[in-house]
C-alpha positions in Angstrom: -15.2 -3.1 0.9 -11.8 -4.5 1.6 -9.5 -5.3 4.5 -6.1 -3.7 3.7 -4.1 -6.1 5.8 -5.3 -9.0 3.8 -3.2 -7.6 0.9 -0.3 -6.5 3.2 -1.5 -2.9 3.0 -2.2 -0.2 5.5 -4.7 2.6 4.7 -4.8 6.1 6.1 -8.2 7.9 6.1 -7.6 11.6 5.3 -10.9 13.3 5.7 -10.4 16.0 8.3 -8.0 18.9 8.8 -6.5 17.1 11.8 -5.8 14.0 9.8 -4.2 16.0 7.0 -2.0 17.8 9.5 -0.9 14.6 11.1 -0.2 13.0 7.7 2.1 15.9 6.9 3.9 15.5 10.2 4.3 11.7 9.5 5.7 12.5 6.0 2.9 10.6 4.3 3.0 13.0 1.3 6.8 12.7 0.6 6.4 10.0 -2.1 3.4 9.1 -4.3 1.4 6.1 -3.4 -1.9 4.5 -4.4 -4.8 6.7 -3.4 -8.6 6.6 -3.4 -10.8 9.7 -3.6 -13.7 9.2 -1.1 -16.8 11.1 -0.6 -15.1 13.6 1.8 -11.4 13.1 1.4 -8.9 10.4 0.4 -7.5 7.0 1.5 -3.8 6.6 1.1 -2.4 3.1 0.9 1.1 1.8 1.7 2.8 -1.5 1.6 2.9 -3.0 5.1 4.7 -6.2 5.7 3.8 -6.2 9.4 0.0 -5.9 9.6 -1.5 -4.7 12.8 -3.9 -6.7 14.8 -6.3 -3.7 15.0 -6.9 -0.3 13.5 -5.4 2.8 15.1 -6.0 6.5 15.7 -2.9 8.7 15.4 -3.7 12.3 16.4 -7.0 12.5 14.4 -5.7 10.2 11.6 -7.7 7.0 11.2 -5.5 4.0 10.3 -7.0 0.9 8.7 -5.1 -2.4 9.0 -5.5 -5.6 10.9 -9.2 -6.3 10.9 -10.1 -2.8 9.8 -11.9 -2.3 6.5 -12.2 0.4 3.9 -14.8 1.0 1.2 -13.3 0.5 -2.3 -14.1 2.0 -5.7 -16.8 2.2 -7.1 -18.6 2.2 -3.7 -21.1 5.0 -3.2 -20.5 7.5 -0.4 -23.5 8.8 1.5 -22.7 12.2 -0.1 -23.7 10.7 -3.5 -20.1 10.6 -4.8 -18.4 7.4 -5.8 -15.1 6.2 -4.5 -12.5 6.3 -7.3 -8.8 5.5 -7.7 -6.8 8.7 -8.2 -4.2 7.0 -10.4 -4.3 3.2 -10.4 -0.9 3.0 -12.1 0.9 4.4 -9.1 2.3 1.5 -7.0 1.9 1.1 -3.2 4.8 2.9 -1.6 6.6 1.8 1.5 5.3 3.2 4.8 7.5 6.1 5.9 9.4 5.2 9.2 7.9 8.1 11.2 4.4 6.8 10.3 5.3 3.2 11.0 6.5 4.2 14.5 3.4 6.4 15.2 1.2 3.5 14.2 3.1 1.0 16.4 2.8 3.4 19.4 -0.9 4.0 18.7 -1.7 0.2 18.7 0.3 -0.6 21.8 -1.6 -2.1 24.8 -0.9 1.1 26.7 -2.6 3.2 24.0 -5.7 0.9 24.0 -6.0 1.3 27.7 -5.8 5.1 27.3 -8.6 5.0 24.7 -10.8 2.9 27.0 -10.1 5.4 29.9 -11.2 8.2 27.6 -14.3 6.3 26.6 -15.2 5.8 30.2 -14.3 9.2 31.6 -14.3 11.8 28.8 -17.5 13.8 28.5 -17.5 14.0 24.7 -15.7 11.9 22.1 -14.9 14.2 19.1 -15.3 13.0 15.5 -11.6 12.2 14.9 -11.5 9.9 18.0 -14.8 8.1 17.7 -13.7 5.0 15.8 -10.6 4.3 17.8 -12.2 5.0 21.1 -15.3 2.8 20.5 -13.1 0.0 19.0 -10.9 0.1 22.1 -13.9 0.0 24.3 -15.4 -3.0 22.4 -12.0 -4.8 22.5 -11.7 -4.3 26.2 -15.2 -5.6 26.8 -14.5 -8.7 24.7 -11.2 -9.2 26.6 -13.1 -9.0 29.9 -15.5 -11.8 28.7 -18.5 -9.5 28.4 -21.2 -11.2 26.2 -21.3 -9.8 22.7 -24.9 -8.6 23.0 -24.1 -6.7 26.2 -20.9 -5.3 24.7 -22.8 -4.1 21.7 -25.4 -2.4 23.8 -22.7 -0.7 26.0 -20.8 0.6 22.9 -24.0 1.8 21.2 -24.9 3.6 24.5 -21.4 5.2 24.5 -21.8 6.2 20.9 -25.2 7.8 21.4 -24.4 9.6 24.7 -20.8 10.6 24.2 -19.8 10.8 20.5 -19.9 14.2 18.9 -21.6 13.5 16.6 -22.7 9.9 17.1 -21.6 7.4 14.4 -24.4 5.7 12.5 -25.5 2.7 14.6 -24.9 0.3 11.7 -21.2 1.4 11.7 -21.0 0.8 15.4 -22.6 -2.7 15.0 -19.9 -3.6 12.4 -17.2 -2.2 14.6 -18.3 -4.3 17.6 
Protein backbone atom coordinates (compact mmCIF):
# COMPACT_ATOMS: atom_id res chain seq x y z
CA UNK A 1 0.00 0.00 0.00
CA UNK A 2 0.92 3.64 -0.06
CA UNK A 3 0.16 6.92 1.66
CA UNK A 4 -0.83 9.42 -1.07
CA UNK A 5 0.15 12.47 1.02
CA UNK A 6 3.74 11.23 1.23
CA UNK A 7 3.96 11.95 -2.52
CA UNK A 8 1.89 15.18 -2.33
CA UNK A 9 -1.12 13.36 -3.75
CA UNK A 10 -4.74 12.94 -2.79
CA UNK A 11 -6.77 9.89 -3.82
CA UNK A 12 -10.52 9.54 -4.28
CA UNK A 13 -12.07 6.08 -3.85
CA UNK A 14 -14.81 5.67 -6.45
CA UNK A 15 -16.51 2.39 -5.64
CA UNK A 16 -20.16 3.29 -5.03
CA UNK A 17 -22.91 5.07 -6.96
CA UNK A 18 -22.90 7.82 -4.31
CA UNK A 19 -19.14 8.31 -4.72
CA UNK A 20 -19.46 8.54 -8.51
CA UNK A 21 -22.30 11.07 -8.23
CA UNK A 22 -20.27 13.22 -5.84
CA UNK A 23 -17.21 12.95 -8.09
CA UNK A 24 -19.27 14.29 -11.00
CA UNK A 25 -20.57 17.18 -8.86
CA UNK A 26 -17.00 18.04 -7.82
CA UNK A 27 -15.84 18.01 -11.48
CA UNK A 28 -13.35 15.19 -10.86
CA UNK A 29 -13.84 13.84 -14.40
CA UNK A 30 -13.24 17.14 -16.23
CA UNK A 31 -9.57 16.33 -16.96
CA UNK A 32 -7.70 13.04 -17.16
CA UNK A 33 -5.53 12.11 -14.19
CA UNK A 34 -3.70 9.02 -12.95
CA UNK A 35 -6.15 6.26 -12.05
CA UNK A 36 -6.04 2.75 -10.58
CA UNK A 37 -8.65 0.09 -11.32
CA UNK A 38 -9.45 -1.63 -8.01
CA UNK A 39 -11.44 -4.76 -7.32
CA UNK A 40 -14.74 -2.87 -7.24
CA UNK A 41 -14.13 0.59 -8.71
CA UNK A 42 -11.27 3.04 -9.20
CA UNK A 43 -8.96 5.33 -7.28
CA UNK A 44 -8.36 8.73 -8.94
CA UNK A 45 -5.20 10.58 -7.93
CA UNK A 46 -4.55 14.33 -8.00
CA UNK A 47 -1.57 16.52 -7.18
CA UNK A 48 -2.13 18.08 -3.78
CA UNK A 49 0.36 20.61 -2.46
CA UNK A 50 -1.56 21.02 0.82
CA UNK A 51 -1.88 17.51 2.31
CA UNK A 52 -4.62 16.94 4.82
CA UNK A 53 -3.94 15.75 8.33
CA UNK A 54 -6.59 13.06 7.93
CA UNK A 55 -8.81 11.38 5.40
CA UNK A 56 -12.27 12.68 4.64
CA UNK A 57 -15.71 11.63 3.59
CA UNK A 58 -17.43 13.91 1.10
CA UNK A 59 -21.04 12.81 0.48
CA UNK A 60 -20.19 9.11 0.08
CA UNK A 61 -16.81 9.80 -1.54
CA UNK A 62 -13.86 8.49 0.49
CA UNK A 63 -10.80 10.72 0.27
CA UNK A 64 -7.33 9.43 1.14
CA UNK A 65 -4.68 11.92 2.17
CA UNK A 66 -2.83 12.83 5.33
CA UNK A 67 -2.28 9.52 7.10
CA UNK A 68 -4.80 7.66 4.91
CA UNK A 69 -3.51 4.81 2.79
CA UNK A 70 -4.50 3.07 -0.44
CA UNK A 71 -3.61 -0.28 -1.91
CA UNK A 72 -1.45 -0.01 -5.00
CA UNK A 73 -0.96 -2.20 -8.07
CA UNK A 74 -0.44 -5.14 -8.17
CA UNK A 75 -2.24 -5.66 -4.83
CA UNK A 76 -4.85 -8.40 -4.82
CA UNK A 77 -8.42 -7.33 -4.01
CA UNK A 78 -10.59 -9.70 -1.97
CA UNK A 79 -12.65 -10.21 -5.16
CA UNK A 80 -9.61 -11.93 -6.70
CA UNK A 81 -8.91 -9.05 -9.12
CA UNK A 82 -5.59 -7.24 -9.07
CA UNK A 83 -5.25 -3.49 -8.74
CA UNK A 84 -3.84 -2.04 -11.95
CA UNK A 85 -2.94 1.36 -13.39
CA UNK A 86 -5.44 2.39 -16.06
CA UNK A 87 -2.80 4.37 -18.00
CA UNK A 88 0.44 5.03 -16.13
CA UNK A 89 1.52 7.60 -18.74
CA UNK A 90 -1.23 10.06 -17.67
CA UNK A 91 0.20 12.64 -15.23
CA UNK A 92 -1.37 13.55 -11.91
CA UNK A 93 -3.71 16.44 -12.63
CA UNK A 94 -4.36 19.36 -10.28
CA UNK A 95 -7.25 18.94 -7.88
CA UNK A 96 -10.29 20.88 -9.19
CA UNK A 97 -11.19 23.88 -6.97
CA UNK A 98 -14.68 22.55 -6.13
CA UNK A 99 -13.16 19.28 -4.90
CA UNK A 100 -10.45 21.08 -2.91
CA UNK A 101 -13.10 23.21 -1.16
CA UNK A 102 -15.30 20.18 -0.39
CA UNK A 103 -12.34 18.31 1.09
CA UNK A 104 -11.33 21.32 3.23
CA UNK A 105 -14.87 21.55 4.58
CA UNK A 106 -15.08 17.79 5.22
CA UNK A 107 -11.83 17.81 7.20
CA UNK A 108 -12.69 20.82 9.34
CA UNK A 109 -12.94 20.36 13.12
CA UNK A 110 -16.68 21.01 12.85
CA UNK A 111 -17.13 18.15 10.37
CA UNK A 112 -15.15 15.79 12.63
CA UNK A 113 -17.44 16.71 15.55
CA UNK A 114 -20.47 15.96 13.37
CA UNK A 115 -19.08 12.51 12.45
CA UNK A 116 -18.47 11.71 16.11
CA UNK A 117 -22.02 12.78 16.97
CA UNK A 118 -23.29 10.50 14.18
CA UNK A 119 -21.20 7.60 15.49
CA UNK A 120 -22.63 8.12 18.95
CA UNK A 121 -26.26 8.82 18.08
CA UNK A 122 -26.97 7.34 14.64
CA UNK A 123 -28.64 3.93 14.72
CA UNK A 124 -26.86 2.59 11.61
CA UNK A 125 -23.73 3.80 9.84
CA UNK A 126 -24.11 3.08 6.11
CA UNK A 127 -21.28 1.71 3.94
CA UNK A 128 -20.30 5.06 2.45
CA UNK A 129 -19.89 6.64 5.89
CA UNK A 130 -18.19 3.86 7.87
CA UNK A 131 -14.54 4.82 7.38
CA UNK A 132 -14.92 8.55 8.06
CA UNK A 133 -17.24 8.02 11.01
CA UNK A 134 -15.06 5.37 12.68
CA UNK A 135 -11.92 7.42 12.00
CA UNK A 136 -13.51 10.52 13.57
CA UNK A 137 -14.56 8.45 16.58
CA UNK A 138 -11.03 7.05 17.00
CA UNK A 139 -9.50 10.51 16.66
CA UNK A 140 -11.87 11.98 19.23
CA UNK A 141 -11.11 9.19 21.68
CA UNK A 142 -7.37 9.75 21.20
CA UNK A 143 -7.79 13.52 21.65
CA UNK A 144 -9.67 12.87 24.88
CA UNK A 145 -6.75 10.79 26.19
CA UNK A 146 -8.52 7.42 26.08
CA UNK A 147 -5.96 4.58 26.23
CA UNK A 148 -5.37 3.03 22.81
CA UNK A 149 -6.56 -0.45 23.85
CA UNK A 150 -9.83 0.99 25.18
CA UNK A 151 -10.29 3.19 22.10
CA UNK A 152 -9.76 0.18 19.86
CA UNK A 153 -12.41 -1.80 21.74
CA UNK A 154 -14.91 1.08 21.58
CA UNK A 155 -14.41 1.56 17.83
CA UNK A 156 -14.59 -2.21 17.19
CA UNK A 157 -17.86 -2.27 19.18
CA UNK A 158 -19.27 0.64 17.15
CA UNK A 159 -18.27 -1.14 13.95
CA UNK A 160 -19.91 -4.42 14.96
CA UNK A 161 -23.10 -2.96 16.38
CA UNK A 162 -23.68 0.05 14.11
CA UNK A 163 -21.98 -0.30 10.72
CA UNK A 164 -24.08 -1.64 7.88
CA UNK A 165 -22.31 -3.87 6.99
CA UNK A 166 -19.47 -3.94 9.54
CA UNK A 167 -15.98 -3.34 8.17
CA UNK A 168 -13.52 -6.25 8.56
CA UNK A 169 -12.03 -6.03 12.06
CA UNK A 170 -8.45 -5.94 10.69
CA UNK A 171 -9.34 -2.78 8.73
CA UNK A 172 -10.78 -1.21 11.88
CA UNK A 173 -7.62 -2.09 13.82
CA UNK A 174 -5.45 -0.40 11.16
CA UNK A 175 -7.77 2.61 11.16
CA UNK A 176 -7.52 3.03 14.94
